[in-house]
C-alpha positions in Angstrom: 14.2 -5.4 -7.6 13.7 -8.3 -5.2 12.1 -11.4 -6.6 12.5 -14.1 -3.9 10.5 -14.9 -0.8 11.3 -12.9 2.4 11.5 -15.3 5.3 13.3 -14.8 8.6 15.0 -11.6 7.5 16.4 -13.1 4.2 15.4 -13.3 0.6 15.3 -17.0 -0.3 14.0 -19.1 -3.2 10.8 -21.2 -2.8 11.4 -24.8 -1.7 9.8 -26.0 -4.9 11.8 -23.7 -7.1 8.6 -22.6 -8.8 8.2 -19.0 -10.1 5.5 -16.8 -11.4 5.9 -14.1 -14.1 4.8 -10.6 -13.1 3.8 -8.6 -16.2 3.8 -4.9 -17.1 0.1 -4.2 -18.0 1.0 -1.5 -20.4 2.3 -4.0 -22.9 2.2 -7.4 -21.1 6.0 -7.9 -21.2 7.5 -9.9 -18.4 9.1 -7.7 -15.7 10.5 -10.5 -13.6 9.9 -14.1 -12.5 8.9 -14.1 -8.8 9.4 -17.0 -6.4 6.1 -18.7 -5.7 5.4 -19.9 -2.2 3.8 -23.2 -1.4 2.6 -24.7 1.9 6.1 -25.7 3.1 7.3 -22.1 2.5 4.5 -20.7 4.6 5.3 -23.2 7.4 8.9 -21.9 7.3 7.6 -18.3 7.7 5.2 -19.2 10.5 8.1 -20.9 12.3 10.3 -17.8 11.9 7.4 -15.6 13.1 6.8 -17.8 16.2 10.5 -17.6 17.1 10.5 -13.8 16.8 7.2 -13.2 18.5 8.2 -13.3 22.3 10.9 -10.6 21.9 8.9 -8.5 19.5 5.8 -8.6 21.8 7.9 -7.7 24.8 9.9 -4.9 23.1 9.1 -1.5 24.5 6.3 -0.1 22.4 8.3 3.1 21.8 11.1 1.0 20.3 8.7 -0.8 17.9 7.4 2.7 17.0 10.9 4.0 16.2 11.4 1.2 13.7 8.2 2.0 12.0 9.2 5.7 11.9 12.6 4.7 10.4 10.8 2.7 7.8 8.6 5.7 6.9 11.8 7.7 6.4 13.3 5.0 4.2 10.2 4.9 2.0 10.5 8.6 1.4 14.2 8.3 0.7 13.4 5.6 -1.9 10.2 7.3 -3.3 11.3 7.4 -6.9 12.2 3.7 -7.0 9.0 2.6 -5.3 6.9 4.8 -7.5 8.5 3.3 -10.7 8.0 -0.3 -9.4 4.3 0.4 -8.5 3.6 1.9 -11.9 5.2 -0.8 -14.0 3.6 -3.6 -11.9 0.1 -2.2 -11.5 -0.5 0.3 -14.3 -1.0 3.2 -11.9 0.0 6.5 -13.6 3.4 7.7 -12.3 1.8 10.9 -11.2 -0.4 8.9 -8.8 2.3 6.6 -7.5 4.6 9.6 -6.8 2.0 11.9 -5.3 -0.5 9.6 -3.7 0.6 5.9 -3.3 4.1 6.4 -1.9 3.3 9.4 0.3 0.2 7.6 1.7 2.4 4.5 2.4 5.0 6.5 4.3 2.2 8.4 6.2 0.6 5.2 7.3 3.9 3.7 8.7 4.6 7.1 10.4 1.1 7.3 11.9 1.3 3.8 13.5 4.9 4.4 14.5 3.5 7.2 16.7 0.5 5.0 17.7 2.7 2.2 19.1 3.1 3.6 22.6 -0.2 5.5 22.8 -2.8 2.7 22.6 -4.0 2.5 26.2 -5.9 0.1 28.4 -8.5 1.2 30.9 -9.7 0.9 34.5 -13.3 -0.4 34.9 -15.4 0.7 37.9 -16.5 -2.5 39.7 -17.4 -3.5 43.3 -15.7 -1.6 46.2 -12.4 -3.0 47.2 -11.5 -4.4 43.8 -9.3 -2.9 41.0 -10.3 -4.2 37.6 -8.1 -3.1 34.7 -8.1 -4.0 31.0 -5.0 -4.4 28.9 -4.8 -5.1 25.2 -2.4 -7.7 24.0 -1.3 -8.6 20.5 -3.1 -11.4 18.8 0.1 -13.3 17.9 1.0 -14.5 14.4 -1.1 -12.6 11.8 -1.7 -13.7 8.3 -2.3 -10.9 5.8 -3.4 -11.1 2.2 -2.9 -7.9 0.1 -4.8 -7.1 -3.1 -3.5 -6.2 -6.5 -5.1 -2.8 -6.9 -3.1 -0.8 -4.4 -0.4 -3.2 -3.3 2.1 -0.7 -1.9 -0.5 1.3 0.1 -2.3 -1.8 1.4 1.0 -3.3 2.5 1.3 -0.4 4.9 -2.4 -0.5 5.9 -2.1 -4.1 6.9 1.4 -4.3 8.2 1.8 -1.0 10.2 -0.9 -1.5 12.8 -0.2 -5.2 13.2 3.5 -4.4 14.0 2.7 -1.4 16.2 0.5 -3.7 18.3 3.3 -6.2 18.8 2.2 -9.0 16.3 4.4 -10.8 13.9 3.3 -11.0 10.2 3.1 -13.5 7.4 2.0 -11.6 4.4 1.0 -12.8 0.9 1.0 -10.0 -1.8 -1.2 -10.5 -4.8 0.4 -12.8 -7.4 -0.2 -10.1 -10.1 1.6 -7.3 -8.2 4.2 -8.5 -5.7 7.1 -6.1 -6.4 6.4 -3.2 -4.1 5.7 -5.4 -1.1 9.0 -7.1 -1.6 10.7 -3.7 -1.9 9.2 -2.8 1.5 10.7 -6.0 3.0 14.1 -5.0 1.7 13.8 -1.6 3.4 12.6 -3.2 6.6 15.8 -5.3 6.7 17.9 -2.2 6.1 16.4 -0.2 8.9 16.8 -3.0 11.4 13.6 -4.9 11.9 14.4 -8.2 13.8 14.5 -11.3 11.7 11.2 -13.2 11.5 9.0 -10.3 12.6 7.8 -9.8 9.0 7.7 -12.5 6.3 6.5 -11.8 2.8 5.6 -14.6 0.4 4.2 -14.1 -3.1 2.1 -17.0 -4.2 -1.2 -18.0 -5.7 -4.4 -17.2 -3.8 -5.9 -20.7 -3.9 -2.6 -22.2 -2.6 -0.7 -19.8 -0.4 -3.6 -17.6 0.5 -5.8 -20.5 1.3 -3.2 -22.1 3.5 -2.6 -18.8 5.4 -6.3 -18.7 6.2 -6.3 -22.4 7.3 -3.0 -22.4 9.2 -3.5 -23.7 12.7 -0.7 -21.5 14.2 -1.9 -18.3 12.6 -4.1 -16.5 15.1 -5.7 -13.9 12.8 -6.1 -13.4 9.1 -6.7 -10.0 7.5 -7.9 -10.1 3.9 -8.7 -7.4 1.3 -10.2 -8.6 -1.9 -13.5 -9.7 -3.5 -16.5 -10.7 -1.5 -16.6 -14.2 -3.1 -13.0 -14.9 -1.9 -13.8 -13.3 1.5 -16.4 -15.9 2.1 -13.9 -18.7 1.4 -11.4 -17.1 3.8 -14.1 -17.3 6.6 -14.7 -20.9 5.8 -11.0 -21.7 5.8 -10.4 -19.9 9.1 -12.8 -22.1 11.1 -10.3 -24.8 11.8 -8.7 -22.9 14.8 -11.4 -20.2 15.0 -8.9 -17.6 14.1 -9.9 -13.9 14.2 -10.9 -12.6 10.8 -10.9 -9.1 9.3 -12.4 -8.6 5.9 -12.3 -5.6 3.6 -14.3 -6.7 0.6 -16.2 -5.3 -2.4 -18.2 -2.2 -2.9 -20.7 -0.5 -5.1 -20.3 3.1 -4.1 -23.5 5.2 -4.3 -22.7 8.8 -5.4 -25.8 11.0 -4.9 -26.1 14.4 -6.6 -28.9 16.6 -5.3 -30.4 19.5 -7.2 -28.6 22.1 -5.1 -25.1 20.6 -5.6 -22.1 22.5 -6.8 -22.0 21.0 -10.3 -18.4 21.8 -11.0 -17.3 20.1 -7.8 -19.5 17.1 -8.5 -17.9 16.6 -11.9 -14.3 16.8 -10.7 -14.9 14.9 -7.4 -16.9 12.1 -9.1 -14.3 11.7 -11.9 -11.7 11.2 -9.2 -14.0 8.8 -7.4 -14.6 6.5 -10.3 -11.6 6.9 -12.7 -8.6 7.2 -10.3 -6.6 4.0 -10.6 -8.8 3.0 -13.6 -11.7 2.5 -11.2 -10.0 -0.5 -9.6 -11.0 0.5 -6.1 -13.5 -1.1 -3.7 -14.7 2.4 -2.7 -15.0 3.7 -6.3 -17.9 6.0 -7.0 -19.4 3.4 -9.4 -23.1 4.5 -9.2 -24.1 8.1 -9.8 -27.6 8.8 -8.6 -28.5 12.2 -9.8 -31.6 14.4 -9.3 -33.6 14.5 -12.6 -33.7 18.3 -12.6 -29.9 18.6 -13.0 -29.1 15.3 -14.7 -28.7 16.7 -18.2 -26.3 19.4 -17.0 -24.3 17.0 -14.9 -24.0 14.4 -17.6 -23.1 16.9 -20.3 -20.2 18.1 -18.3 -19.2 14.8 -16.9 -19.2 13.0 -20.3 -17.1 15.8 -21.7 -14.5 15.5 -18.9 -14.5 11.7 -19.3 -13.8 11.9 -23.0 -10.9 14.3 -22.3 -9.0 11.9 -19.9 -5.6 11.1 -21.3 -4.9 7.4 -21.4 -1.3 6.2 -22.0 1.9 4.6 -20.7 1.8 4.9 -16.9 5.4 6.0 -16.8 4.5 9.1 -18.8 3.9 12.0 -16.4 1.2 13.3 -18.7 -0.9 10.1 -18.4 -4.1 10.5 -16.4 -5.3 7.0 -16.7 -3.3 3.8 -17.2 -4.1 0.2 -18.1 -6.1 -2.2 -15.9 -3.8 -4.6 -14.1 -4.3 -7.7 -16.2 -5.8 -8.8 -19.5 -8.2 -11.2 -17.7 -9.5 -8.3 -15.7 -9.7 -6.0 -18.8 -11.9 -8.6 -20.5 -14.1 -9.0 -17.4 -14.7 -5.2 -17.3 -15.6 -5.1 -21.0 -18.0 -8.0 -20.6 -20.1 -5.7 -18.5 -20.6 -3.4 -21.5 -22.4 -6.3 -23.2 -24.4 -7.1 -20.1 -25.5 -3.5 -19.9 -26.7 -3.4 -23.5 -28.5 -6.8 -23.0 -30.5 -5.3 -20.2 -31.4 -2.1 -22.0 -28.6 0.1 -20.8 -27.4 3.1 -22.8 -23.6 3.5 -23.2 -23.0 7.2 -23.1 -19.3 7.1 -23.7 -16.4 4.5 -23.7 -17.2 0.8 -23.5 -14.3 -0.4 -25.5 -10.5 -0.6 -25.7 -9.0 2.7 -27.0 -7.9 3.0 -30.6 -4.2 3.3 -31.4 -1.1 1.2 -31.7 0.2 2.1 -28.3 -2.8 0.4 -26.6 -2.9 -2.8 -28.7 -0.8 -5.0 -26.4 -2.0 -3.5 -23.1 -4.9 -3.9 -20.7 -6.6 -0.6 -21.5 -10.3 0.2 -21.3 -11.8 3.6 -22.1 -13.5 5.3 -19.2 -17.1 4.3 -19.5 -20.5 5.7 -18.5 -23.7 3.7 -18.8 -27.3 4.9 -18.2 -28.9 1.9 -16.4 -31.7 1.0 -14.1 -30.9 0.5 -10.4 -31.8 -3.2 -10.6 -29.6 -4.0 -13.7 -26.6 -6.2 -13.1 -24.2 -3.4 -13.9 -25.9 -1.4 -11.0 -25.7 -4.3 -8.6 -22.4 -6.1 -9.3 -18.9 -4.8 -8.7 -17.3 -4.2 -12.0 -14.1 -2.9 -10.5 -13.0 -0.8 -13.5 -13.5 2.6 -15.1 -17.2 1.9 -15.4 -19.9 4.1 -13.9 -23.7 3.7 -14.0 -26.1 6.7 -13.9 -29.6 6.7 -12.8 -32.0 9.5 -11.8 -34.3 10.2 -8.8 -37.0 12.6 -7.8 -37.2 12.5 -4.0 -34.7 12.1 -1.2 -36.5 8.9 -0.2 -36.0 7.4 -3.7 -32.3 8.4 -3.7 -31.8 6.7 -0.4 -33.6 3.5 -1.5 -31.4 3.3 -4.6 -28.3 4.0 -2.6 -29.1 1.2 -0.1 -30.4 -1.2 -2.8 -27.3 -3.4 -3.1 -25.7 -6.0 -0.9 -22.6 -3.8 -0.4 -22.0 -1.1 2.1 -18.5 0.2 1.9 -18.3 3.8 0.7 -20.9 6.4 -0.4 -20.9 10.1 -1.3 -23.4 12.8 -1.5 -23.4 16.4 -2.9 -25.6 19.1 -1.5 -25.5 22.6 0.0 -28.2 21.6 2.5 -26.2 20.5 5.6 -29.4 19.2 7.4 -30.1 16.9 4.4 -26.4 15.9 4.3 -26.3 14.7 7.9 -29.7 13.0 7.7 -28.7 11.1 4.5 -25.3 10.2 6.0 -27.1 8.7 9.0 -29.5 6.7 6.8 -27.1 5.4 4.1 -26.0 1.8 4.9 -22.3 2.2 4.5 -19.1 2.2 6.6 -18.0 5.5 5.2 -19.8 8.5 3.8 -18.3 11.5 2.0 -20.2 14.8 1.9 -19.2 17.2 -1.0 -16.1 15.1 -1.7 -15.4 11.5 -2.5 -12.8 8.8 -1.7 -10.8 10.7 0.9 -8.7 8.5 3.3 -6.4 9.1 6.2 -4.3 6.9 8.5 -6.4 8.2 11.4 -9.8 7.6 9.9 -11.4 4.1 10.1 -11.9 2.4 6.8 -14.3 -0.5 6.3 -17.8 -1.6 5.5 -20.9 -3.5 6.3 -22.9 -6.3 4.6 -21.1 -7.9 1.7 -18.4 -5.3 2.1 -17.0 -7.2 5.1 -16.3 -6.5 8.7 -13.6 -5.0 10.9 -11.8 -1.7 10.2 -8.5 -0.6 8.8 -6.8 2.6 10.1 -7.1 4.7 13.2 -7.6 3.6 16.8 -10.2 1.1 15.5 -7.7 -1.1 13.7 -5.6 -1.3 16.8 -8.5 -3.1 18.4 -8.5 -5.5 15.4 -4.9 -6.5 16.1 -5.2 -6.8 19.8 -7.4 -8.7 22.3 -8.6 -7.5 25.6 -7.5 -9.0 28.9 -9.4 -8.2 32.1 -7.4 -8.4 35.3 -9.1 -8.3 38.8 -7.2 -7.3 41.9 -8.5 -7.6 45.5 -7.2 -4.5 47.0 -9.1 -4.5 50.3 -12.4 -6.1 49.6 -13.9 -8.2 52.5 -15.2 -11.3 50.8 -17.4 -13.3 53.1 -16.8 -17.1 53.0 -18.9 -18.8 50.4 -19.0 -22.0 52.4 -19.0 -20.8 56.0 -18.0 -23.4 58.6 
């Protein structure tokens, strides 16, 4: 595995020589010591990106696309290695990294490889005699900060559209999970990306991440992470008024109406909250269930929850692995105490699992808590295998509960009534709504939120607008412009 900084097409040590240990969350053993970037390293990366930018920007879009397509092929050819790295570094079960994370990563690079030469400008109707056309140009040098929950997938979400649009990239993977991003850098070098176009620098958020957000020669910063840190990114970006794109926290409402298909609700909601141990901004963390079916839904959902197999993420039979760090495990467990203090009822879970195999790891049992909509556990992002349940009587009450947090990222609803489904989807304050499913994503579908969940969009044509800026060009074809100062 690669453990050094990737700058100007080469793996190099940090100038300070400092390293940071990355741990296996299954047992907290050290996987490797990773070079840790500081300000001087980021300056080196920005210099390399600036030197590479003119040629990359002016390269034929189809040629940029071909490199992204070659990278997608290389990811698929190295799927087993990437899946293993992602599992040991993050705790994702190997069945997820093999069949979700790696394929999604390849699909994203392939989608934007095809997008590179298809993102068009437009002609605008203006006064007779003039041609006014709009082109979209790359922003320039883009700083990107990738989170620790899906590092491989988010590397592609951030990098692929930026490169397709003609930008150069300085990326900081999360200090907890840098291995798969560095592996992507290795593959990029192998398939022929020009030196300096992509630079990947592991480092601490308050040092490397902060400096990327502040850097006067970086034209845009794209950040995925917590809302609290997102606010700091906005403040740090003000020096040169760089463009900012934020994909932040969520508190996903998951509404179950009385006419829902209960079997589908149970399976879809379990995936929505327990996939990747609930460490997802779009997790279905709030079940809002009609009182007439609440007992049936909870009986079946609790039974399924208790049957989930926890274990070593490298075991193909494991259905849920550890959280990504001990610190985060303890934070998630602290919300169990908070729930009880506010009168919540823990229906299942709420502790570390029993057994010697879990003692050294970052494991938390999948947890369901009956709580009021105003309780802290119903308002704050826990970011773990932790779901609250509350009941409702009317559609209006369900909508009020769903919209009753500061977040607005993802939401789901379950009903056979399509009129109700479309009406609720229209009224829910959220960037994404899933009807009779949850947590579905595609490279072609915009991903992002409103309110404290951030602004801007990942994926699809929308993200190409995020990584480009419009230029309006006026041409006098045959307009007769009278003199403004006649003499």
